[in-house]
DSSP file (Angstrom, degrees, kcal/mol; ACC not computed):
  #  RESIDUE AA STRUCTURE BP1 BP2  ACC     N-H-->O    O-->H-N    N-H-->O    O-->H-N    TCO  KAPPA ALPHA  PHI   PSI    X-CA   Y-CA   Z-CA
    1    1 A X     >        0   0    0      0, 0.0     4,-2.4     0, 0.0     5,-0.2   0.000 360.0 360.0 360.0 -35.9   -2.1  -22.8   -6.0
    2    2 A X  H  >  +     0   0    0      1,-0.2     4,-2.3     2,-0.2     5,-0.2   0.898 360.0  52.3 -63.6 -36.6   -2.3  -22.1   -9.7
    3    3 A X  H  > S+     0   0    0      2,-0.2     4,-2.3     1,-0.2    -1,-0.2   0.872 107.8  51.2 -62.9 -35.8   -5.7  -20.4   -9.2
    4    4 A X  H  > S+     0   0    0      2,-0.2     4,-2.7     1,-0.2    -2,-0.2   0.912 111.2  49.4 -66.8 -44.8   -4.3  -18.2   -6.5
    5    5 A X  H  X S+     0   0    0     -4,-2.4     4,-2.4     2,-0.2    -2,-0.2   0.910 110.3  48.8 -59.1 -43.1   -1.4  -17.2   -8.9
    6    6 A X  H  X S+     0   0    0     -4,-2.3     4,-2.7     2,-0.2    -2,-0.2   0.906 111.8  49.5 -67.1 -40.3   -3.7  -16.5  -11.7
    7    7 A X  H  X S+     0   0    0     -4,-2.3     4,-2.9     2,-0.2     5,-0.3   0.920 109.7  52.1 -58.8 -45.9   -5.9  -14.3   -9.4
    8    8 A X  H  X S+     0   0    0     -4,-2.7     4,-2.6     2,-0.2    -2,-0.2   0.914 111.6  45.8 -58.8 -48.2   -2.8  -12.5   -8.2
    9    9 A X  H  X S+     0   0    0     -4,-2.4     4,-2.8     2,-0.2     5,-0.3   0.929 113.5  49.6 -58.8 -47.5   -1.7  -11.7  -11.7
   10   10 A X  H  X S+     0   0    0     -4,-2.7     4,-2.3     2,-0.2    -2,-0.2   0.945 114.4  43.5 -59.9 -50.1   -5.1  -10.7  -12.7
   11   11 A X  H  X S+     0   0    0     -4,-2.9     4,-2.7     2,-0.2     5,-0.3   0.921 114.7  49.5 -61.3 -49.1   -5.6   -8.3   -9.7
   12   12 A X  H  X S+     0   0    0     -4,-2.6     4,-2.1    -5,-0.3     5,-0.2   0.933 112.5  47.3 -59.4 -46.8   -2.1   -6.9  -10.0
   13   13 A X  H  X S+     0   0    0     -4,-2.8     4,-2.3    -5,-0.2     5,-0.2   0.890 112.0  50.7 -67.1 -39.2   -2.4   -6.2  -13.7
   14   14 A X  H  X S+     0   0    0     -4,-2.3     4,-2.1    -5,-0.3    -2,-0.2   0.949 115.1  40.8 -60.9 -51.2   -5.8   -4.6  -13.2
   15   15 A X  H  < S+     0   0    0     -4,-2.7    -1,-0.2     1,-0.2    -2,-0.2   0.794 115.1  52.7 -70.4 -27.9   -4.8   -2.2  -10.5
   16   16 A X  H >< S+     0   0    0     -4,-2.1     3,-0.5    -5,-0.3    -1,-0.2   0.910 114.9  39.7 -70.0 -44.9   -1.5   -1.5  -12.2
   17   17 A X  H 3< S+     0   0    0     -4,-2.3    -2,-0.2     1,-0.2    -3,-0.2   0.818 133.7  23.2 -73.4 -31.9   -3.2   -0.5  -15.5
   18   18 A X  T 3< S-     0   0    0     -4,-2.1    -1,-0.2    -5,-0.2    -2,-0.2  -0.596  83.4-166.7-137.4  70.7   -6.1    1.3  -13.8
   19   19 A X    X   -     0   0    0     -3,-0.5     3,-0.7    -2,-0.1     2,-0.3  -0.355  16.9-129.7 -66.7 136.6   -5.0    2.4  -10.4
   20   20 A X  T 3  S+     0   0    0      1,-0.2    55,-0.2    49,-0.1     3,-0.1  -0.585  87.2  11.8 -81.6 143.7   -7.7    3.5   -8.0
   21   21 A X  T 3  S+     0   0    0     -2,-0.3    38,-2.1     1,-0.2     2,-1.2   0.806  79.0 156.9  63.7  30.5   -7.3    6.9   -6.2
   22   22 A X  B <   +a   59   0A   0     -3,-0.7     2,-0.3    36,-0.2    -1,-0.2  -0.748  38.3  89.1 -90.4  94.1   -4.3    7.8   -8.4
   23   23 A X  S    S-     0   0    0     -2,-1.2     2,-0.4    36,-1.1    23,-0.2  -0.965  79.9 -90.7-172.7 167.0   -4.5   11.6   -8.0
   24   24 A X        -     0   0    0     -2,-0.3     2,-0.9    34,-0.1     3,-0.1  -0.784  28.0-144.4 -91.5 136.9   -3.3   14.5   -5.9
   25   25 A X    >   -     0   0    0     -2,-0.4     3,-2.0     1,-0.1    22,-0.1  -0.859  12.1-169.5-102.4  96.1   -5.4   15.5   -2.9
   26   26 A X  T 3  S+     0   0    0     -2,-0.9    -1,-0.1     1,-0.3    -2,-0.0   0.803  86.0  47.3 -61.7 -25.7   -5.1   19.3   -2.8
   27   27 A X  T 3  S+     0   0    0     -3,-0.1    -1,-0.3    19,-0.0    -2,-0.0   0.115  82.4 153.8 -99.2  21.1   -6.8   19.5    0.6
   28   28 A X    <   -     0   0    0     -3,-2.0    20,-0.3     1,-0.1     3,-0.1  -0.157  40.0-152.1 -53.3 138.6   -4.8   16.6    2.2
   29   29 A X  S    S+     0   0    0     18,-1.8     2,-0.3     1,-0.3    19,-0.2   0.787  81.4   2.8 -74.7 -32.5   -4.4   16.7    6.0
   30   30 A X  E     +B   47   0A   0     17,-2.3    17,-3.0     2,-0.0     2,-0.3  -0.978  67.3 176.0-152.4 154.8   -1.2   14.9    5.7
   31   31 A X  E     -B   46   0A   0     -2,-0.3     2,-0.3    15,-0.2    15,-0.2  -0.987   3.9-173.1-156.0 164.2    1.2   13.5    3.1
   32   32 A X  E     -B   45   0A   0     13,-2.0    13,-2.4    -2,-0.3     2,-0.4  -0.994  18.3-128.9-156.6 158.5    4.5   11.7    2.6
   33   33 A X  E     -B   44   0A   0     -2,-0.3   111,-3.5    11,-0.2     2,-0.4  -0.872  20.8-167.1-111.6 144.8    6.9   10.6   -0.1
   34   34 A X  E     -Bc  43 144A   0      9,-3.5     9,-2.2    -2,-0.4     2,-0.3  -0.958   2.6-170.5-131.3 154.7    8.4    7.2   -0.4
   35   35 A X  E     -Bc  42 145A   0    109,-2.1   111,-1.4    -2,-0.4     2,-0.8  -0.983  18.1-159.6-144.4 128.7   11.2    5.8   -2.4
   36   36 A X  E >>> -B   41   0A   0      5,-2.6     4,-2.7    -2,-0.3     5,-0.6  -0.872  11.9-172.8-105.0  95.9   12.6    2.4   -3.2
   37   37 A X  T 345S+     0   0    0     -2,-0.8    -1,-0.1     1,-0.2     5,-0.0   0.706  78.0  66.3 -64.3 -20.5   16.2    3.0   -4.3
   38   38 A X  T 345S+     0   0    0      1,-0.2    -1,-0.2    -3,-0.1    83,-0.0   0.931 124.5   7.7 -71.6 -44.4   16.7   -0.6   -5.4
   39   39 A X  T <45S-     0   0    0     -3,-0.6    -2,-0.2     2,-0.1    -1,-0.2   0.498 102.5-110.9-119.0  -3.5   14.2   -0.5   -8.3
   40   40 A X  T  <5 +     0   0    0     -4,-2.7    -3,-0.2     1,-0.2    22,-0.1   0.566  55.3 160.3  87.3   6.1   13.3    3.2   -8.5
   41   41 A X  E   < -B   36   0A   0     -5,-0.6    -5,-2.6    20,-0.1     2,-0.4  -0.399  16.2-172.6 -60.9 137.5    9.7    3.0   -7.3
   42   42 A X  E     +BD  35  62A   0     20,-3.6    20,-1.4    -7,-0.2     2,-0.3  -1.000   6.5 174.8-137.0 134.2    8.4    6.5   -6.1
   43   43 A X  E     -BD  34  61A   0     -9,-2.2    -9,-3.5    -2,-0.4     2,-0.4  -0.986  18.3-162.9-140.4 145.3    5.2    7.2   -4.4
   44   44 A X  E     -BD  33  60A   0     16,-2.7    16,-1.8    -2,-0.3     2,-0.4  -0.982  17.4-158.8-129.2 121.2    3.5   10.2   -2.8
   45   45 A X  E     -BD  32  59A   0    -13,-2.4   -13,-2.0    -2,-0.4     2,-0.4  -0.849   3.2-162.9-106.3 134.6    0.6    9.4   -0.5
   46   46 A X  E     -BD  31  58A   0     12,-2.7    12,-2.4    -2,-0.4     2,-0.4  -0.948   5.8-170.7-118.3 132.1   -2.0   11.9    0.4
   47   47 A X  E     -BD  30  57A   0    -17,-3.0   -17,-2.3    -2,-0.4   -18,-1.8  -0.995  11.9-163.9-131.2 130.5   -4.4   11.6    3.4
   48   48 A X  E     - D   0  56A   0      8,-3.1     7,-2.0    -2,-0.4     8,-1.7  -0.954  17.5-163.5-108.5 114.7   -7.5   13.6    4.3
   49   49 A X  E     - D   0  54A   0     -2,-0.6     2,-0.6     5,-0.2     5,-0.2  -0.778  13.6-165.8 -94.4 134.9   -8.5   13.0    7.9
   50   50 A X  E >  S- D   0  53A   0      3,-2.5     3,-1.9    -2,-0.4     2,-0.5  -0.941  74.8 -47.2-122.0 107.6  -11.9   14.0    9.3
   51   51 A X  T 3  S-     0   0    0     -2,-0.6     4,-0.1     1,-0.3    -2,-0.0  -0.605 123.7 -25.9  66.9-125.1  -11.5   13.7   13.1
   52   52 A X  T 3  S+     0   0    0     -2,-0.5    31,-2.4    -3,-0.1     2,-0.3   0.364 120.0  97.0 -97.7   3.0   -9.7   10.4   13.6
   53   53 A X  E <  S-ED  82  50A   0     -3,-1.9    -3,-2.5    29,-0.2     2,-1.2  -0.681  77.9-121.0-103.1 143.6  -11.0    8.8   10.3
   54   54 A X  E     + D   0  49A   0     27,-3.2    26,-3.7    -2,-0.3    -5,-0.2  -0.701  34.1 176.0 -82.6 103.9   -9.4    8.5    7.0
   55   55 A X  E     -     0   0A   0     -7,-2.0     2,-0.3    -2,-1.2    -1,-0.2   0.877  65.9  -1.3 -76.5 -38.0  -11.9   10.4    4.8
   56   56 A X  E     - D   0  48A   0     -8,-1.7    -8,-3.1    -3,-0.2     2,-0.3  -0.990  61.1-175.7-152.2 151.7  -10.0   10.2    1.6
   57   57 A X  E     + D   0  47A   0     -2,-0.3     2,-0.3   -10,-0.2   -10,-0.2  -0.983  10.9 164.2-151.5 138.3   -6.6    8.8    0.5
   58   58 A X  E     - D   0  46A   0    -12,-2.4   -12,-2.7    -2,-0.3     2,-0.3  -0.899  14.9-153.4-147.0 172.2   -4.8    9.0   -2.8
   59   59 A X  E     -aD  22  45A   0    -38,-2.1   -36,-1.1    -2,-0.3     2,-0.3  -0.982   6.5-171.6-146.7 155.9   -1.4    8.4   -4.4
   60   60 A X  E     + D   0  44A   0    -16,-1.8   -16,-2.7    -2,-0.3     2,-0.3  -0.902  36.3  88.6-137.0 169.4    0.8    9.5   -7.3
   61   61 A X  E     - D   0  43A   0     -2,-0.3     2,-0.3   -18,-0.2   -18,-0.2  -0.795  62.4 -82.4 135.0-178.2    4.1    8.3   -8.5
   62   62 A X  E     + D   0  42A   0    -20,-1.4   -20,-3.6    -2,-0.3     2,-0.3  -0.962  53.4 123.0-129.0 144.2    5.9    5.8  -10.7
   63   63 A X        -     0   0    0     -2,-0.3   -22,-0.0   -22,-0.3   -23,-0.0  -0.991  55.3 -60.5-179.9 179.1    6.7    2.2  -10.0
   64   64 A X     >  -     0   0    0     -2,-0.3     4,-2.2     1,-0.1     5,-0.2  -0.195  59.0 -94.7 -73.8 173.0    6.4   -1.4  -11.0
   65   65 A X  H  > S+     0   0    0      1,-0.2     4,-2.7     2,-0.2     5,-0.2   0.881 124.8  50.6 -58.6 -39.3    3.1   -3.2  -11.4
   66   66 A X  H  > S+     0   0    0      1,-0.2     4,-2.8     2,-0.2     5,-0.2   0.959 111.5  47.6 -65.8 -49.2    3.3   -4.6   -7.8
   67   67 A X  H  > S+     0   0    0      1,-0.2     4,-1.5     2,-0.2    62,-0.2   0.863 115.8  43.5 -57.4 -38.4    4.0   -1.2   -6.3
   68   68 A X  H  X S+     0   0    0     -4,-2.2     4,-2.0     2,-0.2    -1,-0.2   0.898 114.7  49.6 -76.6 -40.8    1.3    0.5   -8.1
   69   69 A X  H  X S+     0   0    0     -4,-2.7     4,-2.5    -5,-0.2     5,-0.2   0.900 110.8  49.4 -64.4 -40.4   -1.2   -2.3   -7.5
   70   70 A X  H  X S+     0   0    0     -4,-2.8     4,-1.9    -5,-0.2    -1,-0.2   0.891 112.3  48.3 -68.0 -37.5   -0.5   -2.4   -3.8
   71   71 A X  H  X S+     0   0    0     -4,-1.5     4,-2.1    -5,-0.2    -1,-0.2   0.893 112.5  49.7 -66.4 -37.9   -0.9    1.4   -3.5
   72   72 A X  H  X S+     0   0    0     -4,-2.0     4,-1.1     1,-0.2    -2,-0.2   0.907 114.2  42.6 -67.4 -44.1   -4.1    1.3   -5.4
   73   73 A X  H  X S+     0   0    0     -4,-2.5     4,-2.0     1,-0.2    -1,-0.2   0.802 110.4  58.8 -72.6 -31.3   -5.6   -1.5   -3.2
   74   74 A X  H  X S+     0   0    0     -4,-1.9     4,-1.9    -5,-0.2     5,-0.2   0.943 103.1  51.9 -63.5 -48.0   -4.2    0.1   -0.1
   75   75 A X  H  X S+     0   0    0     -4,-2.1     4,-0.9     1,-0.2    -1,-0.2   0.851 111.5  46.0 -62.3 -32.3   -6.2    3.3   -0.8
   76   76 A X  H  < S+     0   0    0     -4,-1.1    -1,-0.2     1,-0.2    -2,-0.2   0.858 112.7  52.7 -76.0 -33.6   -9.5    1.3   -1.2
   77   77 A X  H  < S+     0   0    0     -4,-2.0    -2,-0.2     1,-0.2    -1,-0.2   0.801 112.5  40.9 -76.8 -26.4   -8.8   -0.7    2.0
   78   78 A X  H >< S+     0   0    0     -4,-1.9     3,-2.3    -5,-0.1   -24,-0.3   0.665  79.6 116.1-101.1 -14.6   -8.2    2.2    4.3
   79   79 A X  T 3< S+     0   0    0     -4,-0.9   -24,-0.2     1,-0.3     3,-0.1  -0.313  88.1  14.6 -51.8 126.6  -10.9    4.7    3.3
   80   80 A X  T 3  S+     0   0    0    -26,-3.7    -1,-0.3     1,-0.3   -25,-0.1   0.260 100.1 122.3  91.9 -14.0  -13.3    5.1    6.2
   81   81 A X    <   -     0   0    0     -3,-2.3   -27,-3.2   -27,-0.2    -1,-0.3  -0.417  65.8-109.8 -76.5 154.2  -11.0    3.5    8.8
   82   82 A X  B  >  -E   53   0A   0    -29,-0.3     4,-2.6    -2,-0.1   -29,-0.2  -0.384  34.1-104.9 -75.1 162.4   -9.7    5.2   11.9
   83   83 A X  H  > S+     0   0    0    -31,-2.4     4,-2.4     1,-0.2     5,-0.2   0.938 123.9  46.3 -54.8 -44.1   -6.0    6.1   12.1
   84   84 A X  H  > S+     0   0    0      2,-0.2     4,-2.8     1,-0.2    -1,-0.2   0.897 110.3  50.4 -68.6 -38.7   -5.4    3.1   14.5
   85   85 A X  H  > S+     0   0    0      2,-0.2     4,-2.6     1,-0.2    -1,-0.2   0.918 111.7  51.7 -64.1 -40.4   -7.4    0.6   12.3
   86   86 A X  H  X S+     0   0    0     -4,-2.6     4,-2.5     2,-0.2    -2,-0.2   0.935 110.7  45.8 -58.9 -48.4   -5.2    1.9    9.4
   87   87 A X  H  X S+     0   0    0     -4,-2.4     4,-2.1    -5,-0.2    -2,-0.2   0.922 112.7  51.4 -64.9 -42.1   -2.0    1.3   11.3
   88   88 A X  H  X S+     0   0    0     -4,-2.8     4,-2.2     1,-0.2    -2,-0.2   0.902 109.3  50.7 -57.6 -41.5   -3.2   -2.1   12.4
   89   89 A X  H  X S+     0   0    0     -4,-2.6     4,-2.9     1,-0.2     5,-0.3   0.908 107.5  53.6 -67.1 -40.7   -4.0   -3.0    8.8
   90   90 A X  H  X S+     0   0    0     -4,-2.5     4,-2.5     1,-0.2    -1,-0.2   0.916 108.6  49.3 -56.4 -41.7   -0.6   -1.9    7.8
   91   91 A X  H  X S+     0   0    0     -4,-2.1     4,-2.1     2,-0.2    -2,-0.2   0.885 112.0  46.9 -64.0 -41.3    0.9   -4.2   10.4
   92   92 A X  H  X S+     0   0    0     -4,-2.2     4,-2.0     2,-0.2    -1,-0.2   0.899 113.4  49.0 -70.6 -39.5   -1.2   -7.2    9.2
   93   93 A X  H  X S+     0   0    0     -4,-2.9     4,-2.6     2,-0.2     5,-0.3   0.912 109.3  54.0 -65.9 -37.6   -0.3   -6.5    5.5
   94   94 A X  H  X S+     0   0    0     -4,-2.5     4,-1.7    -5,-0.3     6,-0.2   0.947 108.9  47.7 -58.7 -49.8    3.4   -6.2    6.5
   95   95 A X  H  <>S+     0   0    0     -4,-2.1     5,-3.3     1,-0.2     6,-1.1   0.872 109.8  54.7 -55.3 -40.3    3.2   -9.6    8.1
   96   96 A X  H ><5S+     0   0    0     -4,-2.0     3,-0.7     4,-0.2    21,-0.3   0.915 110.6  42.3 -62.1 -47.4    1.4  -11.0    5.0
   97   97 A X  H 3<5S+     0   0    0     -4,-2.6    -1,-0.2     1,-0.2    -2,-0.2   0.736 113.6  52.6 -79.6 -16.6    4.1   -9.9    2.5
   98   98 A X  T 3<5S-     0   0    0     -4,-1.7    -1,-0.2    -5,-0.3    -2,-0.2   0.481 116.3-112.7 -91.4  -0.1    6.9  -11.0    4.8
   99   99 A X  T < 5S+     0   0    0     -3,-0.7    -3,-0.2    -4,-0.5    -4,-0.1   0.734  90.3 109.2  81.2  22.2    5.4  -14.5    5.2
  100  100 A X      < +     0   0    0     -5,-3.3    -4,-0.2    -6,-0.2     2,-0.2   0.346  41.0 121.8-112.0   5.0    4.6  -14.0    8.9
  101  101 A X        -     0   0    0     -6,-1.1     3,-0.3     1,-0.2    -9,-0.0  -0.477  47.4-159.4 -70.7 141.1    0.7  -13.8    8.6
  102  102 A X  S    S+     0   0    0      1,-0.2     2,-0.3    -2,-0.2    -1,-0.2   0.872  87.0  17.4 -79.7 -43.0   -1.1  -16.4   10.5
  103  103 A X    >   -     0   0    0      1,-0.1     3,-2.2     2,-0.0    -1,-0.2  -0.764  63.8-177.2-137.9  86.1   -4.3  -16.1    8.5
  104  104 A X  G >  S+     0   0    0     -2,-0.3     3,-1.9     1,-0.3    -1,-0.1   0.796  81.2  67.2 -54.1 -31.5   -3.9  -14.4    5.1
  105  105 A X  G >  S+     0   0    0      1,-0.3     3,-1.7     2,-0.2    -1,-0.3   0.685  80.9  76.4 -66.5 -17.2   -7.6  -14.6    4.4
  106  106 A X  G <  S+     0   0    0     -3,-2.2    -1,-0.3     1,-0.3    -2,-0.2   0.658  89.5  61.7 -69.0 -10.7   -8.3  -12.1    7.2
  107  107 A X  G X  S-     0   0    0     -3,-1.9     3,-1.8     1,-0.3    -1,-0.3   0.322  91.4-156.1 -99.1  12.3   -7.1   -9.4    4.8
  108  108 A X  G X  S+     0   0    0     -3,-1.7     3,-1.9     1,-0.3    -1,-0.3  -0.279  72.4   3.3  63.4-133.1   -9.7  -10.1    2.2
  109  109 A X  G >  S+     0   0    0      1,-0.3     3,-1.7     2,-0.2    -1,-0.3   0.800 124.1  69.4 -57.4 -33.9   -8.7   -8.9   -1.3
  110  110 A X  G X  S+     0   0    0     -3,-1.8     3,-1.9     1,-0.3    -1,-0.3   0.669  76.7  84.4 -61.9 -14.6   -5.3   -8.0    0.0
  111  111 A X  G X   +     0   0    0     -3,-1.9     3,-2.0     1,-0.3    -1,-0.3   0.682  68.5  80.6 -63.8 -15.7   -4.5  -11.6    0.5
  112  112 A X  G X  S+     0   0    0     -3,-1.7     3,-0.6     1,-0.3    -1,-0.3   0.729  83.4  62.4 -64.3 -19.8   -3.5  -11.9   -3.1
  113  113 A X  G X  S+     0   0    0     -3,-1.9     3,-1.2     1,-0.2     4,-0.4   0.310  72.4 101.2 -87.6   9.9   -0.1  -10.4   -2.1
  114  114 A X  G X  S+     0   0    0     -3,-2.0     3,-1.2     1,-0.2    -1,-0.2   0.872  74.6  59.5 -60.8 -34.6    0.6  -13.4    0.1
  115  115 A X  G X  S+     0   0    0     -3,-0.6     3,-1.9     1,-0.2    -1,-0.2   0.685  83.4  81.3 -67.9 -16.8    2.9  -14.8   -2.6
  116  116 A X  G X  S+     0   0    0     -3,-1.2     3,-2.8     1,-0.3     6,-0.3   0.837  77.0  72.7 -54.8 -34.5    5.1  -11.7   -2.5
  117  117 A X  G <  S+     0   0    0     -3,-1.2    -1,-0.3    -4,-0.4     3,-0.2   0.735  86.0  64.2 -58.7 -22.5    6.8  -13.3    0.5
  118  118 A X  G <  S+     0   0    0     -3,-1.9     2,-0.4     1,-0.2    -1,-0.3   0.545 102.4  51.2 -79.1  -1.5    8.5  -15.8   -1.7
  119  119 A X    X>  -     0   0    0     -3,-2.8     3,-1.3    -4,-0.2     4,-0.9  -0.809  69.1-170.1-132.1  88.7   10.4  -12.9   -3.5
  120  120 A X  H >> S+     0   0    0     -2,-0.4     3,-0.8     1,-0.3     4,-0.8   0.828  85.3  57.9 -53.0 -37.1   12.1  -10.8   -0.8
  121  121 A X  H 3> S+     0   0    0      1,-0.2     4,-0.5     2,-0.2     3,-0.4   0.848 105.4  51.6 -61.9 -34.2   13.1   -8.1   -3.3
  122  122 A X  H <> S+     0   0    0     -3,-1.3     4,-2.4    -6,-0.3    -1,-0.2   0.619  90.7  76.4 -81.3 -13.7    9.4   -7.6   -4.2
  123  123 A X  H <X S+     0   0    0     -4,-0.9     4,-2.5    -3,-0.8    -1,-0.2   0.926  95.9  50.6 -57.0 -44.4    8.3   -7.2   -0.5
  124  124 A X  H  X S+     0   0    0     -4,-0.8     4,-1.0    -3,-0.4    -1,-0.2   0.831 108.6  50.9 -63.2 -33.2    9.7   -3.7   -0.7
  125  125 A X  H  < S+     0   0    0     -4,-0.5     3,-0.5     2,-0.2     4,-0.5   0.952 113.7  44.2 -70.6 -48.9    7.8   -3.0   -3.9
  126  126 A X  H  < S+     0   0    0     -4,-2.4     4,-0.3     1,-0.2    -2,-0.2   0.808 118.8  42.2 -65.1 -32.7    4.5   -4.2   -2.3
  127  127 A X  H  X S+     0   0    0     -4,-2.5     4,-2.7    -5,-0.2     5,-0.3   0.547  86.1  92.9 -97.4  -3.5    5.0   -2.4    1.1
  128  128 A X  H  X S+     0   0    0     -4,-1.0     4,-1.9    -3,-0.5     5,-0.2   0.933  89.5  43.9 -51.6 -53.8    6.4    1.0   -0.1
  129  129 A X  H  > S+     0   0    0     -4,-0.5     4,-2.5     1,-0.2    -1,-0.2   0.857 112.9  54.7 -65.3 -34.3    3.0    2.7   -0.3
  130  130 A X  H  > S+     0   0    0     -4,-0.3     4,-2.4     2,-0.2    -1,-0.2   0.931 108.4  45.5 -64.0 -48.5    2.1    1.3    3.1
  131  131 A X  H  X S+     0   0    0     -4,-2.7     4,-2.2     2,-0.2    -1,-0.2   0.845 112.9  52.1 -63.6 -30.7    5.1    2.5    4.8
  132  132 A X  H  X S+     0   0    0     -4,-1.9     4,-2.3    -5,-0.3    -2,-0.2   0.936 108.9  50.6 -72.5 -43.4    4.5    6.0    3.2
  133  133 A X  H  X S+     0   0    0     -4,-2.5     4,-2.4     2,-0.2     5,-0.2   0.931 110.3  49.8 -54.7 -49.3    0.9    6.0    4.4
  134  134 A X  H  X S+     0   0    0     -4,-2.4     4,-2.0     1,-0.2    -1,-0.2   0.932 110.4  49.5 -54.9 -49.1    2.1    5.1    7.9
  135  135 A X  H  <>S+     0   0    0     -4,-2.2     5,-2.8     1,-0.2     4,-0.4   0.851 108.9  52.1 -63.3 -35.3    4.6    7.9    7.8
  136  136 A X  H ><5S+     0   0    0     -4,-2.3     3,-1.1     1,-0.2    -1,-0.2   0.930 110.7  48.7 -62.9 -44.8    2.0   10.4    6.6
  137  137 A X  H 3<5S+     0   0    0     -4,-2.4    -2,-0.2     1,-0.2    -1,-0.2   0.823 112.2  48.9 -64.1 -31.3   -0.4    9.4    9.5
  138  138 A X  T 3<5S-     0   0    0     -4,-2.0    -1,-0.2    -5,-0.2    -2,-0.2   0.483 114.5-117.9 -89.9   0.1    2.5    9.8   11.9
  139  139 A X  T < 5 +     0   0    0     -3,-1.1    -3,-0.2    -4,-0.4     2,-0.2   0.784  49.8 170.2  70.7  31.2    3.5   13.2   10.6
  140  140 A X      < -     0   0    0     -5,-2.8    -1,-0.2    -6,-0.1  -109,-0.2  -0.524  20.6-168.3 -70.5 141.4    7.0   12.2    9.4
  141  141 A X        +     0   0    0     -2,-0.2     2,-0.2     2,-0.1    -1,-0.1   0.688  60.0  86.2-100.8 -24.7    8.7   14.8    7.3
  142  142 A X  S    S-     0   0    0      1,-0.1  -109,-0.1    -7,-0.1    -2,-0.0  -0.532  90.7 -99.7 -75.5 140.3   11.6   12.8    6.0
  143  143 A X        -     0   0    0     -2,-0.2     2,-0.3  -111,-0.1  -109,-0.2  -0.327  38.2-118.9 -55.7 141.0   11.0   10.8    2.8
  144  144 A X  E     -c   34   0A   0   -111,-3.5  -109,-2.1    -4,-0.1     2,-0.4  -0.633  32.9-173.6 -81.1 139.0   10.4    7.0    3.5
  145  145 A X  E     -c   35   0A   0     -2,-0.3  -109,-0.2  -111,-0.2  -111,-0.0  -0.991  28.7-142.7-133.5 148.8   12.9    4.7    2.0
  146  146 A X              0   0    0   -111,-1.4  -110,-0.1    -2,-0.4   -22,-0.0   0.399 360.0 360.0 -86.5   3.9   12.8    0.9    1.8
  147  147 A X              0   0    0   -112,-0.3    -1,-0.2   -23,-0.0  -111,-0.1   0.443 360.0 360.0 -99.8 360.0   16.5    0.7    2.3
């Protein structure tokens, strides 16, 4: 268990300090804003679709290390997937961070977020970008909130 916690800390710190795909996509097909009023995390997710596939995805915003790391890893995980595969991955990730996942290892590198379920307040931090991505894919216009 100690090894998993060490890996979690290492991955979260790496993605928080050097987030992947942290930029605006000026040619985005869809975008959405998300806000966690409890801790102040803010995220803007941009998606470029090519047909039904996520050609590119990026984010901007401010947030805690967990929020930023989750957004960073999310962008890496969904590139190249279809819209439905992305929504399915969102559902599996959400089950993971809420403690309802049957097999956390099925999520590969995202499994490091399994421990978040032990801290209910942090579930919102880890899932904000994911909810925002889903809203962008569904064409939602209202900002996403975790409350």
